Steps between C-alpha positions, in 0.01 A plus 500: 500500500849374541548139611733608783236733641238224488735264680581758770132572565424126519783444750377789715146364494618151596715630785215713630273192498761285677580756769317471833210736544581823680140520621419295808212260457452541128656475163594788274520395143615681196501412137646621179326480167724541199369524152697566190322702236684559180478855369277546200686539175506853364417537135578842368499632151848549359618860519655635183859611557600830343853628509529837673587790277870569469605854581831637380674780679599772258869565460623778731542835340842639578499875530819693548436747778727800524736501798542834670848625570549449877590827665447608859666677793420505872645628825401459864645545847424433866621708795353371825672634810276297732617162365835612357401388151677713239512380140444619144495356151472615142493314172448574132453279198528577133444194280712211626734717710427549870700733727441574863626533852377447852643580841422421860628586844655196662475422874860612563426847358667462159311558176507224239440609141457261208526629141383247242450461126345221298482447126471200263868513403676541839240357737459634853790690656503662843753717681464522879652789696496599867521848648516635853667364811375202693379585849510214746353528849748461784543146621405447862765329716430138580315440828697407809491131573525338840774240520357154549653220702711263292332183383582183695759272350270197525126541425367250752573220739395206283608342174450677168504870418164567673550323831287214636163661419537566125488830315195638687646479852218311671397139555 
């Protein structure tokens, strides 16, 4: 056992012995018995040490897989009179060249159409065009306002901009 632990237990035992008895008419005693027993030595036969087998990862086999020529085409459209969602798109690809267009009906009633192309040499290019006439709802006249009384020239009777009672108007 550690010497500090032995000392702490001895101090606790001495203080318990010196303290007055909590039991009327009698003594309550306690004691601590400390014994230090050394652990028995362990004698074990030496274990032979063998190095683990070394495994080598085989070199990766590089296989050239054929790459298919990318070619596709698609087209879709939405015409929803309930929500007012009108749009369509189409695109086609042949190798590294992509061509397509999409259009949508804007909130003002005009149709926006975007024609685009993309290829490795020129990059992405888009041309945006608008068709139709914008329809704007009529603007309502502003509401009639009641004329208010002019503001007083001086905000209050006391010193400062808020009067004698501060900015909240009470004391």
